[in-house]
ROVO-746894 format. One line per field, with one value per residue: x, y negated, z negated of N, C-alpha, C in turn; residue in three letters; residue number from 1. Coordinates in pm, 1 decimal. Each point is the difference from the previous one (the first is absolute). Example, Ala and Ser with C-alpha at 12.3 -4.5 7.8 and 13.67 -1.06 7.14 Angstrom:
<rs>
n.xx = [1319.0  -35.0] $
n.yy = [569.0  -105.0] $
n.zz = [-780.0  72.0] $
ca.xx = [-89.0  82.0] $
ca.yy = [-119.0  -119.0] $
ca.zz = [0.0  -6.0] $
c.xx = [90.0  -77.0] $
c.yy = [-120.0  -109.0] $
c.zz = [0.0  -73.0] $
resn = [ALA  SER] $
resi = [1  2] $
</rs>
This chain:
<rs>
n.xx = [18077.8  -49.4  -47.6  -11.4  29.6  12.2  19.3  -92.6  -91.4  57.2  -145.6  -129.4  -69.7  91.7  93.9  13.2  -35.7  80.4  67.9  -82.3  11.2  107.8  21.1  -23.3  85.6  32.7  114.4  44.2  -6.4  -5.8  -108.5  -102.2  52.0  -49.6  -90.6  -50.6  6.1  -89.1  -69.3  26.2  3.9  -82.6  -114.2  7.1  45.4  -78.7  26.8  -18.9  122.3  -20.7  83.9  16.8  132.8  -107.5  -107.7  2.8  -33.7  61.2  82.3  8.4  -31.5  135.3  58.9  -68.6  6.3  70.6  -47.4  -72.3  66.5  83.8  -84.7  -36.3  104.5  19.1  -128.9  81.2  98.5  -54.5  -47.2  -85.3  28.0  128.3  -88.3  85.5  -103.7  67.9] $
n.yy = [4209.1  -112.5  63.9  -23.7  129.3  -53.1  -122.8  -74.6  54.0  -90.4  -88.5  24.6  -116.5  2.4  54.6  -24.2  -128.0  14.8  0.3  -136.0  -56.1  52.4  -42.9  -93.9  14.5  -123.3  60.8  -79.3  26.2  -151.7  -91.7  90.1  -66.0  -145.1  9.2  21.1  -142.3  -125.5  118.1  36.8  -128.8  -68.4  -0.7  59.8  -105.0  29.8  -126.3  17.0  -7.0  125.1  49.1  25.5  -49.7  -54.6  56.3  79.9  -11.3  -156.7  84.1  76.5  -96.6  -36.3  143.4  -32.2  -151.7  -1.6  103.1  -90.4  -71.8  116.4  71.0  -99.7  -74.7  113.2  -16.3  -122.2  88.2  58.0  113.2  -100.4  -25.4  -1.2  -75.9  106.8  21.0  3.4] $
n.zz = [8536.5  70.4  47.0  138.1  0.9  -124.9  80.5  -30.8  84.1  64.6  -8.9  144.1  31.1  104.5  -56.0  -122.2  76.3  63.2  -108.5  -59.6  109.6  -0.4  -120.7  12.3  84.3  -1.9  -38.1  61.7  124.0  -9.8  -91.9  83.3  132.2  -61.0  -28.0  85.6  97.5  -77.3  -9.3  122.2  10.3  -35.2  -17.7  163.3  19.6  43.2  40.5  -145.6  -26.3  -23.6  40.4  -137.8  29.1  -57.6  62.2  3.0  -151.6  47.4  41.4  -82.5  -66.5  95.1  -14.1  -76.3  -83.4  34.4  -112.1  -38.4  30.8  -11.0  -72.9  -73.6  10.3  -76.5  -84.5  11.5  3.5  -79.8  98.4  -87.8  100.1  -28.7  -72.5  -75.7  -84.6  -107.7] $
ca.xx = [-104.1  -109.8  -21.2  -97.6  -106.8  -47.1  -66.1  -122.5  15.0  -34.9  -116.1  -63.9  -161.1  -63.4  -8.7  -123.0  -108.9  5.6  -28.2  -129.4  -71.2  4.8  -68.8  -129.9  -49.0  -22.8  112.1  -48.0  144.0  152.0  9.7  31.8  135.0  117.7  -8.5  85.5  143.0  95.7  -36.1  95.7  146.5  9.0  -18.0  76.0  150.5  16.8  117.3  136.5  86.4  -52.6  92.5  75.3  87.5  21.1  -125.1  -50.5  -153.0  -54.0  -1.5  -122.5  -114.1  -51.4  -16.8  -118.4  -89.7  25.2  -23.5  -151.8  -3.2  20.2  -90.7  -79.1  55.5  13.0  -158.2  -2.3  91.5  -45.9  -38.5  -98.4  -87.9  52.1  25.6  -95.7  -21.8  27.2] $
ca.yy = [-21.9  122.4  61.5  -98.6  80.3  -22.3  -106.6  0.4  -66.3  -116.5  -40.8  -144.1  12.4  80.2  112.5  6.1  31.2  125.0  132.0  -1.1  16.0  135.0  90.9  -68.0  65.7  -77.6  -66.2  -40.5  53.5  -21.6  72.7  133.1  17.9  -75.9  97.4  189.7  -11.1  35.4  137.3  48.0  -73.3  -51.1  114.8  112.1  -31.9  115.4  13.6  -87.6  87.8  31.0  17.7  -89.0  55.5  -13.8  104.9  91.7  -45.4  -76.1  81.8  93.7  -72.4  -40.8  74.0  32.8  -90.9  64.8  156.7  -38.9  -84.5  58.1  84.2  -130.9  -13.6  146.0  -14.9  -92.8  30.9  115.2  12.9  83.7  129.0  112.6  25.0  124.9  6.5  143.7] $
ca.zz = [121.8  -7.0  136.9  21.2  -10.1  -91.5  -35.5  45.1  171.2  73.1  50.2  -21.5  -12.9  135.4  -29.3  -81.0  89.2  105.6  -106.2  -57.8  95.7  48.8  -80.3  27.5  135.3  81.5  69.4  161.2  25.2  -31.3  -139.2  -14.8  -13.5  -148.6  -119.0  28.2  -6.3  -164.4  -77.5  36.4  13.0  -126.7  -92.8  -11.7  69.2  139.5  113.3  -37.0  -62.2  -130.5  -85.3  -121.7  -34.4  -177.4  -88.7  46.3  -17.5  75.9  162.5  2.8  19.3  126.1  121.6  -31.7  116.8  170.1  37.8  15.2  126.7  105.3  8.0  60.6  168.5  79.7  20.0  114.3  119.7  5.7  77.7  -22.4  93.4  -16.8  -163.3  -38.5  -155.2  -74.9] $
c.xx = [-147.0  -44.0  -143.0  -99.7  -65.7  -90.1  -133.8  -16.0  -39.4  -100.7  -3.6  -115.4  -70.0  41.4  -132.1  -136.7  -4.1  -28.2  -105.6  -99.9  -23.4  -54.7  -187.1  -66.3  -32.3  133.7  16.1  155.8  140.8  -7.1  61.6  170.6  99.4  -30.0  88.0  195.6  59.8  -17.2  147.5  151.5  -0.2  -24.6  83.4  141.9  32.5  120.5  121.9  92.8  -37.3  143.5  87.5  90.5  69.7  -74.3  -51.7  -171.7  -46.4  14.7  -155.1  -102.7  -27.9  -55.7  -135.0  -93.3  77.5  -60.8  -161.1  31.1  48.2  -114.8  -121.5  56.7  -7.7  -157.2  -25.3  20.2  -71.2  -107.4  -156.1  -94.1  81.8  19.2  -176.4  -26.2  51.3  -120.2] $
c.yy = [43.8  20.0  -14.6  172.0  35.2  -135.5  25.2  -50.0  -152.5  -4.9  -166.9  -23.4  57.5  134.9  46.1  8.3  108.8  155.0  12.0  32.9  128.8  113.3  -15.1  71.7  -97.4  -104.4  -16.4  99.5  -31.6  43.5  142.9  32.7  -32.9  142.1  123.3  -67.9  -1.6  67.6  56.1  -43.5  -48.6  114.9  131.2  0.0  103.1  -10.9  -64.8  117.8  18.0  24.4  -117.9  65.8  -30.7  44.6  131.7  12.5  -63.5  27.8  78.6  -79.3  -104.9  98.1  70.4  -61.9  5.4  84.8  -31.3  -96.2  76.4  80.6  -80.0  36.3  131.5  24.8  -78.4  55.9  163.3  -4.9  51.7  109.6  127.3  98.0  117.1  0.3  158.6  67.7] $
c.zz = [5.6  160.8  27.8  28.5  -124.7  -18.0  75.1  131.2  -30.7  49.2  11.3  -35.8  134.3  -43.6  -76.6  46.4  72.2  -56.2  -30.8  100.9  68.9  -84.8  -31.0  149.3  73.0  70.0  136.6  56.6  -27.5  -157.7  -7.9  18.4  -40.8  -111.5  9.3  5.2  -131.7  -50.3  60.7  -29.1  -174.0  -114.5  -45.1  42.1  79.7  76.7  -91.8  -55.7  -149.4  -115.2  -57.2  -37.7  -154.7  -69.0  68.1  28.1  74.1  107.6  -6.8  -23.4  133.5  63.1  -52.1  106.0  142.1  57.8  35.5  99.9  121.1  39.8  85.5  167.5  71.3  49.3  105.5  110.5  76.4  123.2  -39.7  90.3  7.5  -147.9  13.4  -134.2  8.7  -49.6] $
resn = [MET  THR  SER  HIS  SER  ILE  LYS  PRO  ALA  ASP  TYR  SER  ALA  ALA  ASP  ILE  ALA  ALA  LEU  GLN  GLU  LEU  GLU  ALA  GLY  VAL  ALA  SER  PRO  ASP  GLN  GLN  LYS  ARG  ALA  LEU  LYS  TRP  ILE  ILE  GLU  GLN  ALA  CYS  ILE  THR  TYR  ASP  LEU  SER  PHE  ASP  PRO  THR  SER  GLU  ARG  THR  THR  SER  PHE  ALA  GLU  GLY  ARG  ARG  TYR  VAL  GLY  LEU  GLN  ILE  VAL  LYS  MET  LEU  LYS  LEU  ASN  ARG  ASN  ALA  PHE  LYS  GLU  LYS] $
resi = [1  2  3  4  5  6  7  8  9  10  11  12  13  14  15  16  17  18  19  20  21  22  23  24  25  26  27  28  29  30  31  32  33  34  35  36  37  38  39  40  41  42  43  44  45  46  47  48  49  50  51  52  53  54  55  56  57  58  59  60  61  62  63  64  65  66  67  68  69  70  71  72  73  74  75  76  77  78  79  80  81  82  83  84  85  86] $
</rs>
């Protein structure tokens, strides 16, 4: 059984364009949203189940991917005006 958590993320031509335009600093608002959505949902599998009953290593790998997505989602939800530098 191959877990989806170790499979590379699916992507389309529109996803590629959105990420490339984002990196170049010229993405439209829709492309920016598409790129961030792809990162969070596809690349990081943030909202997927990370547990693989057949492999602790695969579970750990999936949790690493999810961790990155959760950090991005957290940053999107924080109140930046309430943040104080240490």
